[in-house]
Each structure stands twice: as C-alpha cells, then as structure tokens.
C-alpha positions, 0 to 999 in steps of 0.5 A: 880965392880970397872972396871964397875965404871971406865967405867961409869966415862970414858963414862961420861967424854967422853960425857962431852968432846963432849958437851964442844967441841960442845959448842966451835964449836957453839961459833966459828960459832957465832963469825965468823958470827958476824964478817962477818956481821960487815965486811959487814956493813963497806964494802966500794966499790971502784968505779973509772974510772978503774971500768968496767961494769962487775965489777959493775954488780958483785958488784950489785950481791954481794950487793943483797946477 
C-alpha cells in the first residue's frame, strides 16, 4: 500500500515537472520570437558606395520575408 502510494506521488511529481518544463520552453520560444520581432523593427540596413547589386538583391529578399 505504501509502495503504491509512493509510486503515485512519484508519477504525479514527474508529470508536474514535465508541465513546468513545457511551460519554460514555451516562454523561451515566445521571448525569442518577441526579441526577433523587435530586432527587425530597428534593423537599419547599410547602403553605401560599396554595396553591390547582389547585396541589394539579398536585402530585398530579406525584407520580403
């Protein structure tokens, strides 16, 4: 009876840990996504005389994404 109770407590603890880790992973993904969005808002491309047509095309492709 006691062993069965210990098993149930261990199982419950494991499930709680899995839920906690899943929540941490989701929070981390949301933080990274938000950070990436903010970086894109403040991205300032450098255009100067050294820019080539290929670099300008790459910049156009990146801004479409």
